[in-house]
N, C-alpha and C positions, 0 to 999 in steps of 0.2 A: 401504795408500794412505791418506795423510792429506789434509786439506783444502788445505794449501799445495801439495802435489804436484798435486792436481786443478786448483787455480787456475793453476798454471804451464802445464798443458795448455791450459786455456781461453785464457790470454794468448798462447800460441804460435799458436793457430789462429783466434782470434776478435778482430777489430779493431772491429767495429760495436758501438758503445756500447749501443744499444738491445737488441741480441741478448744482450750481457753482462747487462744489467739483467733481461731475461727469464729468463736462466739463474739469476741470483741470486734472483729472485722464486720460481722453481720450487724452488730449494734451500730457501728459507725455508719454503715450504708443506710440503715434505717433512719438514723438521726439526720443524715444528709437529705434523704427524700422527705422526711417530715418538715424540715426547714423549707425545702424547695416548694412543697405543696401546701404549706400553711397548716400543717397538722401538729398534733401534740408531740413534741420531740422527746419528752420523757417517756410517754406511753410507748411510742414506737421504738425508742432505744432499748427500754427494758424488755420489750417483746423480743427484739433481736438478741439481746444478751442471754435471755433464758431459753431460747428455742431448742437447744440441744443439751440442756442441763442433765438429762437422764441417760444420755447415750452410753456412758460407761457402765451404768447399772442395768440398762436395758438395750443391749447392742444389736437387737434383731428387729426386723420389721413387724414381727408379731407383738413386740412390746413397745418399741419407740415410735412416736412419743405418747401413745395412749396410756401406758402404764405410769408415765410421769405425771399425767394430769391430776390424779388424786393427791399426789405429793404437793403440787403447786397450790391446789385448792386448800389443803390443810395448812399451808403457810400464808394464806390470805392473799394469794395472787388473784387479781381481778379476773372474772370470767372472760372478759374481752381479750385478755392476753392468753389465757388458757385455750380459748377457741382458736385464736390465730395460730398458736403453736400446733394444735391438733390439725389445722388445715394446711400446714406447710408440708405435710406428707400425703401424697396421693392415696396411699393404701388405707388411710383411716376412714375415707368416705365422707369426711367433713368438707363441704364445699367452701371454696374461697369466695366470700361475698363482699367483704369490705375492702376498701383501698389498702388498709394496713395489712390485711391477710394476703392480698395480692403482692404487696411490697415485700413481705417476709419471704414468700415463695420465690420471688424474683431475685432477692439479695442473697439467699442462702448458697446455692450451688455455685454461683459465679465467683464468690469470694475465694473458693478453693482453686479454681482455675487461674485466677489472677495471682494468687499466692504462688502457685507452681511456676508460672511464667516468670515472676519476679526472681524466684530463687535460682533459676538457671541462667540468669543474666550475669555478665561479669561484675556488675555493681551489686548484685543481690538486693536491689532496692526498688521501691515503688516510685521514688522521686524522678527517675528517668524512664519509667514505664509508660507506654502509650497503648491505646486501643489497637493500633496497627500491629504492635508486637504480639498482642493477645490473638489477633485475627490470624496472624501467620502460624502461630502454634495451634490454633483452633483446627486448622486443616490437617494437622498431623494427628491422626486418630490414636496412634500409639502413645502420644504425649499426654500425660495426665489422663490416662484411659478411664479412670474412675469418675471423671467430671462428665456428667451426662449432658452432652451438647444439645440433644433434642429437648431435654427438660429446660435447660438454660434459655434456649430460643423461645420455647413455648411460654415460659414464665415471664419473659420480658414482654412478649406480645400480649399476654393476659393482663399485665400491669399497664400496658399502653405506652411503653417506651421502646423506641427503635433499639435493636440489640446493641449496636456499636456505640450509640449514645449512652446506653445503660452501662456498658463496660467503662467508658470514660468517667461517668458519674461515680461508679463504685471505686474506680482507681482513685479519684479525687477524694472520696470519703475515707478510704483506707490510708491515704497519705497523711491525713490528719493525726493518725495514731501509729504511723509506721514504726517509731522506736519501741512502742509498747507491744507490737506483734512481731518483732524480729525482722522487719522489712525496711529498715533504714539503710541497711547494707553499708557500703563504704562511702556513701554520699552524705552531704549535709542537706538539710531541708532547703528548698528554694526560698529565697527571700520574697516576701509578698509585696 
């Protein structure tokens, strides 16, 4: 399975642009960690890209992601990816055993909170966002109330990365694709 094949699956099943942006953000975070940890960046990236492909057709916990697994298998997605996707949801009962499975769980929910924080900034950008800004909003429970902070903290711990270092890492990963996920805002990317 290559990225283009995975992207075709996403395009077939996902029409909501924000959901696509979320999946791209998780892909970027997964690729970042694969590079950092010396893992297979394509495998990890494709796993992140596909993890919510069935959310629009299976928008309930009774169905997502377990009802999507047979669709992925029918399209030739490797079982390693399917299993990681199944393990990213606590309710499936599929335990997270591999580093990739733990990474997916850790990268999923945090991207939504980071996106929400970026969008309320005057710049509407990831380029000037810091973990300190996310930490400030973290304490406001009414802000991005759908972002499960307990799950985010538990996932980072399970993955073995300190929470605020994890936030910095995911911001850095998402910056790489900021224009593609609507989070460049009114800033230019920093020169490297």
